[in-house]
N, C-alpha and C positions, 0 to 999 in steps of 0.2 A: 503494499501499500503505500501509494507515495507523498512525503509529506516535507516541505519546511523545516527549517529546525526552529523556526517560532510557533508552527502547528504541531511538530513535534511536542513541545513544553509543553503546550496546550493542551494535548492529547495525552502524555503522562501524565498529564493535570486528571485527568477526566476516568483515565481508564479502566480505573478498580473501582468508580463512584456509584457501580450502579447495587443499591442496598439490595441484600437476599440475592443476588444472581449468581448462577450455578457455571462456571467452565468445566468444560469438556476436556481439558489438559493443560498443563504446565509449559511455559514458551521461555526461550530464551533468544533475546532481538541484537542483530547488528544496526548501528543507522548512522546516521550525520550527515555534513553537506560541508560541498567546497564551494567555496566563492573567492576570485581572484578577478583583478581588473587593474588595469593601467589607467591611473588618474594624473592628473595636475590640480594640485593645488596652489593657490596663489592668495598672499595676505600681504595689508596694509601696515605700514604701524603704526598707525594713530596717537595714542599719546604714553606718559610713563605709567605705568599703575600707579608709582607712589612719587608725583609730582615732583616733590623735595629731593628726592636721589635721584632724578634724570634717565638716562639711556640704561644705567645699571638694572633695572625695574622694568625697560620697555620691550626687550625682548623675548617675550615668550613667543613670539612666532616671528620670524625675520622678514622683513619687507622683501617683499620677491615671490618665485614661483619655486616648486618641486614635479619635479616627472617621478613620479613612483609607480613601482609595480607592488600592490596593494591587498591586503586582504581584509576580507568582511562589509564590503561597501552596501550591499543590500540585505545581506545574512549574516550572520557569526557562522565564518567555519569552525566546524564541531566534531564531537565523535563520541558514541556514547554505546552502553552496554546495559540494556535493561531486561529483567526476567522476574517470570510471576510461575507461582504453585497454588493450585488450586487446593483446599484442605477440605474442601467439601461442606455444606450447610449454609452457604451463605460467605464461608472463612477463606480469604487471599490471600498468601504472603508475596511480596513481591520486593522488587530492588530496581535502583536507578544509578549509574555511573557516569558522567558526560563530564568530557573535558574540550579544551578548544586551543587553537595553534593558529600561526602565523603560517600561511602556507608560503608563503613569499622570502622567510628565513627557516621555517621547520621549527622554530621553535614554541615553546608551551605557552601561551598566553594565560589570564588570570595567578599574575604577581609568581609562574612558575609549576601551577598545582595541575597535576595531573589528571585530578578528578576536579577542577576547580569550578565548574558550570552547577553541576551538581552530587551530590555522594549521600543518597540514604537509602534505609529500609521502611519498608513499610506493613501494615497488617491491615486488610481488610474486614469488616462483618456485616453483619445487616446493619449496622447501623452507623455506618462512617466508614474513614479510614484514618489511621494514625501513620507519621513518619518522625522518624529519628534520623537529624544528618544535615547534611550543606543543601541547604535547597532555598529556592527564589524565595522574596519577602513579598506575603500577600499582596500590597499594593501593587505590585508587579505587574499581577496579573490583567488589573483592572484596566491598564493602558492596552495590553499585549491582546487581550480578548477582543481589541478593536483597532488598534490600531491597522491601516490598508495594505504597510509594510512590514517587515521582518525584526526592528531593531536593530537593523545593522548599520553602518556606520551613518549611513544618509539619511536616516528615517528620522523624522523630527520629534515624533513624538514621544521617542526615549529622553527627551526631558521630562515629561511628566512621570519617568520613573528613574531617572539618575541624577537628579539634582545632589542626589547622597547618595552615594554607592551604598549602604544597607538599606537606599529603597529598593536595592536590585536581587543578592544571594545574600544569605545570612549563613554564618556558622553555627551549630550548636541547636539548630530550629528543631522544635515541637512541634508539629500543625497535626489540625484536625478537619477534615476533608467530608463535605458531605451534596449530596447530588436527591433534590426532590420536586419532582415534575421539572418546570423551568427553572427552578433554579440551584447553581451553585454555589455553595458557599467554603469559605475557611478560615481558620481562625490558628493563628501561633503564635508563640513565646520561644524568647532565646535570651539565655545569663550573660551573653556576649556576641552578639553576632559581628563582630570585628572592628571594635576600638581600642586604640591605646590610651594611655592617660595623658598622650600627648599628639596634639594630629597637626601635622603637617605634610609639606609635599613628598617628603621624601618614599622613593617605591622602591620594590624589588627588594635586594641584598641591603640598600642604604635603609631600611627600614626595620626597628627593631624597637624592642622596651625601652628603650634606654634614652635612644634620640626622638622617639613616634615614627610617624609614618602615616601614609593616607589611611582614610577607613577601611576597615575593608581587607586590609595587607594581609600575606600569607603569615601565621604566629600572631597577628592582632586578635584573636579570638578565642582568647587563653582567660579560663573565668578564675574571681580571682572572690576570697569571704570578704577583704578588705573596703571592696568598692564596689559599685554596680554599673561600671561604666561600662557600656553596648550595652546594656539592660534592651529588649527589646519587644514590643508586642503589636500585632497587626489583624488584620481581618480585610475579605476582601468576598463581595458578593456578586454575583454575574446573575441578570432573570431575562429569560428570554422568552419574548411577549408570542413571539412566533417566531420560526428560522428566516425571517426576513428582520427581524428585529432586536437588538438586543439592549441592554442598560446595566452598567455595572459602578460598584462604589468601591474604593479602599482604602484604608487609615490606617496609619503607620507612625508609631511613639519608638523612638532609641532615646535613652538617659547618656548621658554625659560625666553626671555626676562630681562636676568639677574638672574633667577635663582640659586642658589647654590649646588655645590654636591662634593664631594670627597669619597676617598676610605675609607670606615670605622669610620674615625671622622672625625672634623672640618672640617664640611660643608659649608664655604669659602674658601675652597683650592682654588673650581675652580668658573667661574661665565658661567654659560649656554647660546647660544644664538640664535642658530637655530639648528634645527636636520633635515637632509635629508634623507631619503633613497627612492631605485627604484629596483624592480627586474622583472625580464623576465620568463618565462615560457613555459615549451610544454609538453605536452603530446602526446601517440600516443598509439592506440591499433589497435593490429596485426590481420585483419580483420577474416584468418583463424583459428586463435586459441583460441584469446581474450588475448593475452599476454600485458600486457600495460607497456609503456618503457614509464617514466619523469627524468624530469631535471627543476631546477630553479638555476639562480646567481640572485646575486645582490649585492649592496652596499649601504653605511649608512657613515656618513659624524656630525658629536657634531661638531659644531665651537662655540670657546670661545668667551669674552668678555676683558678678561683680558690680551692678549696679547701672550695666549699661545697656538695659531694657533688652529689646531681642530686634534679628533679622529677620522681615518678614516680606516670603517671596508669593507670587502669584504666576502661575503658568497657563497656557491655552493654546490651542493647537487644533487644528481641521484639514479635513483630507480627504481627495476621490480620486479612484480608481475605475478605470472604462475597459473591461476589457472587449475585443473586437476581434472575433477569431481566434488565431493566434496570436493577437497582440494585444500588449495591454497598455496604457496609458495613464500616469498617476500625477496626484499634484501634491505640494502638501503647505502649508502656512503656518507659524509658528512664532510665539511670543514668552519669553519669560523675562518676570522683571522683580528688581527688588522695589517696595512697596512703602521702604524706606531709609535708611544709612544712605547709600552713594542716587537711590533711585533710578540706575542704570537700569537697561534692559539688552534683550537682545531678540534681533528678531529676523527669523529665519523665512527662506521660499525655496520650493524644492520641485523640481521635474523629472520624469523619470520614461520609461520605455522599454516595455520588455517582448521579446520574441520568444514563445514555446515551441523550440525541436521537438520537444519529445514532453512527456507528462516529468520526466527526471531533469531535463536541460534545457535552461533557458540561458538567454542572451540578452544583455542587458546595458543602460546608457544611463548615468543619473546627472544633473547640473542643482548645485545645492548653492545657496550663498546664505550665511550669515554676517549681519554689519550690528556690534556693538556701539551703543549707544552709552556713554561713560559717564552720565547724571552729572551730579554734583561731588564737589570733595567734601568726602567724611573723616572723620577720625578714626584709624584702625589701631588707637592703642600704640602706634608706635614711636607717637608727639609728635610725626609727619600724618598728613593726608592721604586718599587713595582714593579712586576713581575706578568709575568699571559695573559692568552690566555683572548678573549672576555667574555665564560662562565663565568670565573674567575670574571673577575670585573665589569661586568656587575648585579650581584648579588650582589656584596657588595654594590654598589652604590646604587643600588634600582634603576634598570633602568628595572630588570626583577624580579616578584613577586617571582617565584616558581622555586628553582634549580631545576638542571636534574631531569629524574627519578622520579618523582610524592615526591619529595620531598627529594633526594636526593644531593649530591654537587660535587663538586670537586675541587684540589687542585693545586696551579700553580706545574709543573711539575708532578702532578701525571695520576691516571686515576682511571675509574669508570666503573666499569661490574657489567651491568643487566640480569638476567636470571630470567624468570618467566612462570606461565601457569595460565591460566584464564579462566572465561566465559562471553559471551558478548549477551546480553540479546538486542534484539530495540521492543518497540511498537509505 
């Protein structure tokens, strides 16, 4: 059965939720996705992130352009193994092991973890399913269910599930899933979804418990009796009003319990309390033409412990996907912005074209641009002001592991443009 990786993630979420269902046999499935393109990414210098420090903070993305062989433009290049065993009486055991790699170099993604996308075991009962291990955050599914794309590097809906890395995947998660009629729902808890006591933009081998690192770094999910850093809860619900209409809701909260963060340097500038987010989504497929219309809206808030108030975010996106025989035309718009702090914002627009060579293999091209509005200068605890929208600030602080467009970036007041063509094959 043919699936994209995003569809596979949703299918895995649904596959074992049939309450009371009987399964004829056990199974073991190898699946995956290969997505590779040749692209050109061009950025403008914009202004310095910290104006008082000038060029030293300007080059999140150098002015000019770069041509690359790049992975995961329209869907994440990944591999997975999943298995099930029918235990009888409506009970079933299952597991999922799923990793991600970069086809351009052959290197592992997800901070070098072999099964960094998902790694869990589950037990289905007549009353729902319980899963234990590294899993997607519930709020991730509220966007994944309704995006017309596949959460690749050019999917503008990804902002709704990636403003904070812990909104995408979580270590140590315990989740419960239920399907009843048109409702699919889950609730999850993690004692530490993946946060050090210091949040910085250090990545890979440079991230550790002493110096800190990005949210979701490998090793950041170690539980501790001394604090509640990284403790997370969330829920997700999708209701299918009909085969054509779906509505989703997602809620997310993770604790920082006094973890420090800052822009670029001085990680004790701010101390975090909680991060809370929610989003709503809707998807409609026109019955006569299979045209897909989708939209999402969400907010997020970082509360501070040191009297600096909170950072408030707002996100919205809309998209259309039009199939015409073997061709598919798509378009998306998005905007994520600070409601306070710098009041900066990042606005994106993208166009896509695909041609299906078969059920498994697709040729595609994408053109996408994101423009940053730097907003007004705000105090970042450095003794000097900073500027920039959420895409700039979240990368510089380590809240997001990967900047836009599979490793490109964006400068305050600048714009980044992506154009590429590639091939996607699923198995």
